[in-house]
C-alpha positions as CSV (number, residue, x, y, z in Angstrom):
1,M,15.8,14.2,31.6
2,N,14.1,11.7,33.8
3,S,14.2,8.1,32.6
4,D,10.5,7.6,33.3
5,K,9.4,10.4,31.0
6,P,8.9,8.4,27.9
7,E,6.8,5.9,29.8
8,K,4.6,8.8,31.0
9,C,4.2,10.0,27.4
10,E,3.1,6.5,26.4
11,S,0.3,6.5,28.9
12,L,-0.9,9.8,27.6
13,S,-1.0,8.4,24.1
14,G,-3.6,5.9,25.1
15,K,-1.5,2.9,24.2
16,I,-2.0,1.0,27.5
17,P,-3.2,-2.5,26.3
18,L,-6.8,-3.3,27.2
19,S,-8.2,-6.8,27.6
20,R,-11.8,-7.7,26.8
21,R,-12.4,-7.9,30.5
22,D,-11.1,-4.3,31.0
23,M,-13.4,-3.1,28.3
24,L,-16.4,-4.8,29.8
25,T,-15.6,-3.4,33.2
26,A,-15.2,0.1,31.7
27,G,-18.5,-0.3,30.0
28,A,-20.2,-1.1,33.3
29,F,-18.8,2.0,35.0
30,A,-19.7,4.1,31.9
31,G,-23.3,2.9,32.2
32,G,-23.6,3.6,35.9
33,A,-22.1,7.1,35.5
34,L,-24.2,8.2,32.5
35,M,-26.5,10.6,34.4
36,L,-23.5,12.1,36.3
37,S,-21.6,12.6,33.1
38,R,-24.5,14.4,31.4
39,R,-24.8,16.7,34.5
40,A,-21.1,17.3,34.4
41,Q,-21.2,18.3,30.8
42,A,-24.0,20.8,31.5
43,T,-21.9,22.4,34.2
44,P,-18.2,22.6,33.2
45,D,-15.6,22.3,36.0
46,I,-13.9,25.7,35.7
47,S,-11.3,24.5,38.3
48,V,-9.7,22.2,35.8
49,P,-7.4,24.0,33.3
50,A,-8.4,23.5,29.7
51,E,-4.8,22.5,28.9
52,S,-5.0,19.6,31.4
53,N,-8.1,18.3,29.6
54,R,-6.4,18.5,26.2
55,A,-4.2,15.5,26.7
56,K,-7.3,13.3,27.2
57,R,-8.4,14.0,23.7
58,L,-5.1,13.1,22.1
59,P,-5.3,10.3,19.5
60,A,-3.5,7.0,19.9
61,A,0.3,7.1,19.2
62,H,0.5,10.8,20.1
63,T,2.8,12.1,22.8
64,D,2.2,15.6,24.2
65,N,5.8,16.4,24.8
66,S,6.6,19.0,22.1
67,N,8.8,20.9,24.5
68,E,10.8,17.9,25.7
69,H,13.9,16.7,23.8
70,F,15.0,13.0,23.8
71,H,18.2,11.6,22.6
72,P,18.1,11.0,18.8
73,G,16.9,7.4,18.2
74,E,19.5,5.1,16.6
75,P,19.0,2.2,14.3
76,G,19.6,-1.2,15.9
77,R,19.5,0.2,19.4
78,D,16.1,1.9,19.3
79,Y,14.5,0.3,16.2
80,T,14.8,-2.2,13.5
81,P,15.4,-0.2,10.2
82,V,12.8,-0.7,7.5
83,V,13.5,-2.7,4.4
84,V,12.6,-0.7,1.2
85,P,12.4,-3.0,-1.9
86,N,13.5,-1.1,-5.0
87,G,14.2,1.9,-2.8
88,W,16.3,3.4,0.0
89,T,16.3,5.2,3.3
90,L,17.5,8.8,3.5
91,P,20.7,9.2,5.6
92,Y,20.9,11.9,8.2
93,Q,23.4,13.7,10.4
94,V,22.9,14.8,14.0
95,V,23.6,18.5,14.7
96,D,23.3,19.7,18.3
97,G,20.9,16.8,19.0
98,V,18.7,17.4,15.9
99,K,18.4,14.9,13.1
100,V,19.2,16.8,9.8
101,F,17.9,15.5,6.5
102,H,18.2,17.0,3.0
103,L,15.6,16.5,0.2
104,V,16.2,17.7,-3.4
105,A,13.2,18.0,-5.6
106,E,14.3,17.3,-9.2
107,E,13.7,15.7,-12.6
108,V,14.6,12.0,-12.6
109,E,15.0,9.5,-15.4
110,H,13.2,6.4,-13.9
111,E,12.9,2.8,-15.0
112,F,9.6,1.2,-14.0
113,A,10.7,-2.2,-15.3
114,P,13.2,-3.4,-17.9
115,G,12.1,-1.8,-21.2
116,L,10.0,1.0,-19.7
117,K,11.5,4.3,-18.6
118,A,10.1,7.8,-18.2
119,T,11.2,11.3,-17.2
120,C,9.5,11.8,-13.8
121,W,9.8,14.2,-10.9
122,G,11.2,12.9,-7.7
123,Y,13.7,13.5,-4.8
124,N,17.4,13.0,-4.6
125,G,17.7,11.2,-7.9
126,G,15.0,8.7,-7.4
127,V,11.3,7.9,-7.6
128,H,9.7,7.8,-5.2
129,G,11.5,9.9,-2.7
130,P,13.7,8.1,-0.1
131,V,12.1,6.8,3.1
132,I,12.6,9.2,6.0
133,E,13.0,7.1,9.2
134,A,13.1,8.5,12.7
135,V,12.0,7.8,16.3
136,E,9.2,9.3,18.3
137,G,10.6,12.1,20.4
138,D,13.3,13.0,17.8
139,R,13.6,16.6,16.6
140,V,14.0,16.7,12.9
141,R,15.3,19.4,10.6
142,I,14.6,18.8,6.9
143,F,16.0,21.0,4.2
144,V,14.2,21.0,0.8
145,T,16.1,22.3,-2.3
146,N,14.0,22.9,-5.4
147,K,15.8,22.0,-8.6
148,L,12.6,21.7,-10.6
149,S,11.5,24.3,-13.2
150,A,8.3,24.9,-11.1
151,P,7.6,26.0,-7.5
152,T,7.0,23.3,-5.0
153,T,6.5,22.5,-1.3
154,V,6.6,19.4,0.9
155,H,3.6,18.4,3.0
156,W,4.3,15.9,5.9
157,H,1.2,13.8,5.5
158,G,-0.3,12.7,8.8
159,V,2.5,14.3,10.9
160,L,1.4,16.3,14.0
161,L,3.3,19.6,13.8
162,P,3.0,23.4,13.9
163,S,0.8,24.8,11.2
164,G,3.6,26.8,9.6
165,M,5.5,23.6,9.0
166,D,2.6,21.7,7.2
167,G,3.8,22.5,3.7
168,V,0.6,23.6,2.0
169,G,1.6,26.1,-0.7
170,G,-0.1,29.5,-0.3
171,L,-1.9,28.4,2.9
172,T,0.8,27.7,5.4
173,Q,3.9,29.0,3.5
174,K,5.1,30.5,0.3
175,A,6.0,28.1,-2.4
176,I,9.6,27.1,-2.8
177,L,10.8,28.7,-6.0
178,P,13.2,27.1,-8.4
179,G,16.7,27.4,-6.9
180,E,15.5,28.1,-3.4
181,T,16.1,25.9,-0.3
182,Y,13.6,25.9,2.6
183,M,14.0,24.5,6.1
184,Y,11.3,22.5,8.0
185,E,11.9,21.7,11.7
186,F,9.6,20.1,14.2
187,P,9.6,17.5,17.0
188,L,8.1,14.1,16.3
189,R,5.2,13.7,18.8
190,Q,3.8,10.4,17.5
191,H,4.8,7.1,15.8
192,G,3.5,5.3,12.8
193,T,3.6,4.9,9.0
194,L,3.2,8.4,7.5
195,M,4.0,10.0,4.2
196,Y,5.3,13.1,2.5
197,H,4.5,14.7,-0.9
198,S,4.3,17.9,-2.8
199,H,1.4,20.1,-1.8
200,H,1.8,22.6,-4.6
201,D,0.0,21.8,-7.9
202,E,-0.6,18.3,-6.4
203,M,-2.2,16.8,-9.5
204,T,0.9,17.5,-11.6
205,Q,3.6,17.0,-9.0
206,M,2.3,13.9,-7.2
207,G,1.3,12.5,-10.6
208,M,4.9,12.9,-11.7
209,G,6.1,10.9,-8.7
210,M,6.8,13.4,-5.9
211,T,5.8,11.2,-2.9
212,G,7.6,9.3,-0.2
213,L,7.1,7.4,3.1
214,F,7.9,8.9,6.6
215,I,8.4,6.2,9.1
216,I,8.4,7.1,12.8
217,H,9.2,4.3,15.2
218,P,7.9,4.2,18.8
219,R,10.2,5.5,21.6
220,N,9.0,2.7,23.9
221,P,7.4,-0.1,21.7
222,Q,4.6,-2.1,23.4
223,A,5.1,-5.1,21.2
224,P,8.2,-7.2,20.1
225,R,10.2,-5.7,17.3
226,P,9.7,-7.3,13.9
227,D,12.5,-9.3,12.3
228,R,11.6,-7.9,8.9
229,D,9.9,-4.5,8.5
230,F,9.0,-3.7,4.9
231,A,7.9,-0.2,3.6
232,L,5.9,-0.1,0.4
233,M,4.4,2.8,-1.5
234,L,1.6,2.3,-4.0
235,H,1.1,4.6,-7.0
236,E,-0.5,4.8,-10.4
237,W,0.6,6.4,-13.7
238,K,-0.6,7.0,-17.2
239,I,2.3,6.3,-19.6
240,E,1.3,6.0,-23.2
241,V,3.1,3.3,-25.2
242,G,6.2,5.0,-26.5
243,A,5.8,8.1,-24.4
244,S,8.8,9.5,-22.5
245,R,6.8,11.2,-19.6
246,P,3.8,10.2,-17.4
247,D,0.6,12.1,-18.1
248,P,-0.5,13.7,-14.8
249,N,-3.7,15.1,-16.4
250,E,-5.2,11.5,-16.6
251,M,-8.3,11.1,-14.4
252,T,-9.3,7.4,-14.8
253,D,-7.3,5.5,-17.4
254,F,-4.1,4.7,-15.4
255,N,-2.1,1.9,-17.1
256,T,1.0,1.6,-15.0
257,L,0.4,0.4,-11.4
258,T,3.5,0.3,-9.1
259,I,4.9,-0.8,-5.8
260,N,7.8,1.4,-4.8
261,A,7.6,2.9,-8.3
262,K,8.2,-0.5,-10.0
263,C,5.7,-2.7,-11.9
264,F,6.1,-6.5,-12.2
265,P,8.5,-8.0,-13.3
266,G,10.6,-5.1,-12.1
267,T,9.4,-5.4,-8.4
268,Q,12.0,-6.7,-5.9
269,P,10.7,-9.7,-3.8
270,L,10.2,-9.5,-0.1
271,I,12.6,-12.0,1.4
272,V,12.2,-13.5,4.9
273,K,13.3,-16.5,7.0
274,T,10.8,-19.1,8.2
275,G,9.6,-18.0,11.7
276,D,10.4,-14.3,11.2
277,R,8.0,-11.8,12.7
278,V,7.1,-9.7,9.6
279,R,5.6,-6.2,9.4
280,I,4.5,-4.7,6.0
281,R,3.7,-1.0,5.9
282,I,1.7,0.0,2.9
283,G,1.1,3.6,1.8
284,N,-1.1,4.7,-1.1
285,L,-0.7,8.1,-2.8
286,S,-2.3,7.0,-6.1
287,A,-4.3,9.8,-7.7
288,M,-7.7,8.2,-7.8
289,D,-7.7,4.5,-6.8
290,H,-7.8,2.4,-3.6
291,H,-6.0,-0.9,-3.7
292,P,-7.1,-4.1,-2.0
293,I,-3.7,-5.8,-1.4
294,H,-3.9,-9.6,-1.2
295,L,-1.3,-11.9,0.2
296,H,-1.3,-15.6,-0.7
297,G,-0.4,-18.3,1.8
298,Y,-1.1,-16.3,4.9
299,Y,-3.6,-14.4,6.9
300,F,-2.3,-11.3,8.8
301,T,-3.5,-8.9,11.4
302,V,-4.1,-5.2,10.5
303,T,-2.3,-3.5,13.4
304,E,-2.1,0.2,12.4
305,T,-3.5,2.9,10.3
306,D,-1.9,6.3,9.6
307,G,-3.9,7.5,12.6
308,G,-2.0,5.2,15.0
309,V,-2.0,1.8,16.5
310,I,-5.2,-0.2,16.6
311,P,-5.9,-1.5,20.1
312,E,-5.6,-5.3,20.3
313,A,-9.3,-5.7,21.0
314,G,-10.1,-3.8,17.8
315,R,-7.8,-5.7,15.4
316,W,-9.0,-8.3,12.9
317,P,-7.5,-11.0,10.7
318,E,-7.5,-10.5,6.9
319,T,-5.9,-11.9,3.8
320,T,-6.6,-8.7,1.9
321,V,-6.2,-5.2,3.2
322,L,-7.9,-2.2,1.5
323,V,-5.5,0.7,1.4
324,A,-7.4,3.9,0.5
325,T,-5.8,6.7,-1.4
326,G,-4.2,9.1,1.0
327,S,-3.8,6.5,3.7
328,T,-1.5,3.8,5.1
329,R,-2.1,0.4,6.6
330,T,0.3,-1.8,8.5
331,V,-0.1,-5.6,8.7
332,E,1.8,-8.2,10.7
333,F,2.2,-12.0,10.7
334,V,4.7,-14.8,11.5
335,A,6.2,-16.3,8.4
336,D,5.6,-19.9,9.2
337,N,4.7,-21.2,5.7
338,P,7.7,-21.5,3.3
339,G,7.3,-20.8,-0.4
340,D,7.0,-18.2,-3.0
341,W,3.7,-16.3,-2.3
342,A,2.1,-13.8,-4.6
343,M,1.2,-10.3,-3.2
344,H,-0.8,-8.0,-5.4
345,C,-3.7,-5.6,-5.8
346,H,-6.8,-7.6,-6.4
347,M,-8.3,-5.1,-8.9
348,T,-7.6,-7.2,-12.0
349,H,-6.7,-4.3,-14.3
350,H,-4.2,-3.2,-11.7
351,V,-2.0,-6.3,-12.4
352,M,-1.6,-5.4,-16.1
353,N,1.0,-3.3,-17.7
354,Q,0.2,-0.4,-20.1
355,M,-3.3,-1.9,-20.9
356,G,-5.6,0.5,-22.8
357,H,-9.3,0.6,-22.6
358,G,-9.8,0.7,-26.4
359,I,-9.0,-3.0,-27.0
360,P,-11.8,-4.8,-28.8
361,N,-13.2,-7.9,-27.2
362,M,-11.8,-10.9,-29.2
363,I,-12.7,-13.7,-26.7
364,G,-14.1,-16.6,-28.7
365,V,-13.3,-15.2,-32.2
366,D,-12.1,-17.8,-34.7
367,A,-9.4,-15.8,-36.6
368,R,-7.8,-18.6,-38.6
369,G,-9.3,-17.5,-41.9
370,L,-8.7,-13.8,-41.1
371,D,-5.0,-14.4,-40.2
372,K,-4.4,-16.2,-43.5
373,K,-5.8,-13.3,-45.5
374,V,-4.1,-10.5,-43.6
375,R,-0.7,-12.2,-43.8
376,G,-0.8,-11.6,-47.5
377,L,-0.5,-7.9,-46.7
378,L,1.3,-8.1,-43.3
379,P,3.7,-11.2,-43.2
380,G,3.7,-12.7,-39.7
381,Y,0.4,-11.1,-38.7
382,M,-1.4,-12.9,-35.8
383,T,-4.7,-12.0,-34.2
384,M,-4.4,-12.0,-30.4
385,G,-6.8,-12.0,-27.4
386,Q,-9.3,-14.7,-28.6
387,D,-8.2,-16.9,-25.7
388,G,-7.3,-14.1,-23.2
389,M,-4.1,-12.3,-22.5
390,G,-1.9,-15.3,-21.5
391,G,1.1,-16.4,-23.6
392,M,2.3,-12.9,-24.6
393,T,5.6,-13.2,-22.7
394,E,6.4,-16.6,-24.0
395,M,5.8,-15.5,-27.6
396,G,8.7,-13.2,-27.5
397,M,7.1,-10.8,-29.8
398,E,8.6,-7.3,-30.3
399,V,6.8,-4.5,-28.6
400,P,7.0,-0.7,-29.4
401,P,9.9,1.3,-28.1
402,N,9.7,2.2,-24.4
403,S,6.9,-0.2,-23.6
404,I,6.6,-3.7,-22.0
405,P,4.2,-6.6,-22.4
406,M,0.9,-6.4,-20.6
407,V,1.7,-9.4,-18.3
408,G,4.8,-10.2,-16.4
409,G,7.6,-12.7,-17.0
410,I,8.7,-16.3,-17.0
411,G,8.4,-18.0,-13.6
412,P,9.9,-21.3,-12.4
413,Y,7.3,-23.4,-14.3
414,D,5.5,-21.2,-16.8
415,E,4.6,-17.6,-17.7
416,I,3.5,-15.5,-14.7
417,T,0.4,-13.9,-16.3
418,M,0.4,-10.8,-14.0
419,G,2.1,-7.4,-14.2
420,G,1.6,-4.0,-12.6
421,M,1.0,-4.0,-8.8
422,F,2.4,-7.5,-8.1
423,T,5.3,-8.8,-6.1
424,I,6.4,-12.0,-4.4
425,L,7.0,-12.8,-0.7
426,K,9.8,-15.4,-0.5
427,V,9.9,-17.4,2.7
428,R,12.8,-19.8,3.2
429,D,14.0,-22.1,6.0
430,N,17.7,-21.2,5.4
431,I,18.8,-17.9,3.8
432,A,22.4,-16.9,4.0
433,N,21.8,-13.3,2.7
434,L,18.4,-11.6,3.0
435,N,19.6,-9.0,0.4
436,E,20.0,-11.6,-2.4
437,D,17.2,-13.3,-4.2
438,P,17.2,-17.0,-3.1
439,G,15.8,-18.1,-6.5
440,W,12.6,-20.0,-7.0
441,Y,11.1,-22.2,-4.2
442,E,11.5,-26.0,-4.7
443,P,8.5,-27.7,-3.0
444,P,9.0,-30.9,-1.0
445,V,8.0,-34.1,-2.8
446,G,4.2,-34.5,-2.8
447,T,3.4,-30.8,-2.3
448,L,3.5,-29.7,-6.0
449,A,0.4,-29.8,-8.2
450,L,1.1,-32.1,-11.2
451,P,-0.8,-33.7,-14.1
452,A,-3.1,-36.4,-12.7
453,T,-1.9,-39.9,-13.5
454,T,-4.2,-42.6,-14.9
455,D,-3.9,-44.5,-11.7
456,S,-4.9,-41.6,-9.5
457,L,-7.9,-40.8,-11.8
458,Q,-9.2,-44.4,-11.7
459,K,-8.8,-44.8,-7.9
460,S,-10.8,-41.6,-7.3
461,G,-13.5,-42.4,-10.0
462,I,-12.6,-39.4,-12.1
463,T,-12.6,-39.3,-15.9
464,A,-10.1,-37.1,-17.7
465,D,-12.8,-35.9,-20.2
466,G,-14.8,-34.3,-17.3
467,H,-17.9,-36.4,-17.7
468,S,-17.6,-37.7,-14.1
469,A,-17.8,-34.2,-12.6
470,P,-21.2,-33.0,-11.2
471,R,-23.0,-30.5,-13.5
472,A,-24.8,-27.4,-12.3
473,P,-28.5,-28.2,-11.9
474,A,-30.7,-26.4,-14.4
475,E,-33.1,-25.4,-11.6
476,A,-30.2,-23.8,-9.6
477,M,-28.9,-21.9,-12.7
478,K,-32.2,-20.4,-13.9
479,S,-32.9,-16.7,-13.6
480,W,-35.5,-15.8,-11.0
481,T,-39.0,-14.8,-12.1
482,L,-41.1,-12.3,-10.2
483,P,-44.5,-13.5,-9.1
484,P,-47.6,-12.1,-10.9
485,P,-49.2,-8.8,-9.7
486,L,-51.9,-9.0,-7.1
487,Q,-55.4,-9.6,-8.7
488,S,-57.3,-7.2,-6.5
489,V,-56.1,-4.1,-4.6
490,P,-58.3,-2.8,-1.7
491,A,-59.6,0.7,-2.0
492,N,-57.7,3.3,0.0
493,P,-60.0,4.5,2.8
494,H,-57.9,7.6,3.3
495,H,-58.0,8.8,-0.3
496,H,-58.4,12.6,-0.4
497,G,-60.2,13.6,-3.5
498,H,-61.5,17.0,-4.6
């Protein structure tokens, strides 16, 4: 094997960096050659083999070397292994130069957060399935054993492979019956953040948890390796209060939103050192919902989709990345701002736990008289929700069996009034062990919001009762009124009567 082969494959994949000047120059050539190109399209060059032209149409991050075999990529030497909060990476063995993995589809007792468990379907004793991690150019052999009571398959979502390995039950293969083991084998001709999931009775089996991430690292990376490379899978479930299984038949009213199959406060934080180059890979195999994932304290660059690397000229800064269902997004940044930073879906009902849609609106209700009367029948009764959902965790009230409060847990100062698809990025100057929670961040003096002192209020001309604050002008707040109709409408000279 020639040592320059991988570099040649990289050029085929369209990953040569382009500057803005390169693009402008290319645009000028394209404009000048427009007439020639149209003529060339009208008269195909039969002297050029069709196979030679095929490589020009390959998407980014795609190598056309399916018949060439590279040495199996090794963690540390060839890539920085991903970090999987609340999850794990599937081990492999190398047999005759092929990476061999084994997935077992089976029923799993899974804990979403302390107090909430359910019987799900997953892989190898966990939900979601373990992350499969490999390197572009590897050849992989994946055995799938079915220990479920129903047939299944595995689809390698976004992976470029032979049709017979695509894993669509009935279309590209027979379903794997209970007790059977099937073998999938293919070369990895691309790199990126991809996924896998059942493609037999998808609504049921994916809704029960049969999903996972498939990470393929580049053989010859064009950018520096990240110091911390996180892999997150988003999902949504319907778990009725007190129920022991998710309801995969639900279409809209999902009440348990998860990151790596955990809802806050069960989500493990993302821990990094100040100055680390951080990559976060986010996949979404929720049944129905997209998720705008927002990170506090930073802006990041969206560098990849599940279709490949975004050229530098096409990247953009964000603080929120929309991860559509069935897709992945990868973001990168330098962790230069120490602290505890919230990271969550910005759909507000997606940061609640087991919230139903049949709750009456109690905002503003004065329930003092009602509470007194009801307590005669139900001692300890208390109306809730008239001031919102806050305070539920601190109340310490009992909840029904196998259920959790709608909002999270106690933070360093107060109740964190979020649940569901919420986690924390913890950035520290000095961390001895990145696998241990460093505890809550202690802000330097002068950088923590505190109650305003009388002296500070007086110096700034602020009154504590709010009377010194500007008020919204009535003119600015009024609803707009449409102008009156036109008084006269000219006759239509082109009217066609009969």
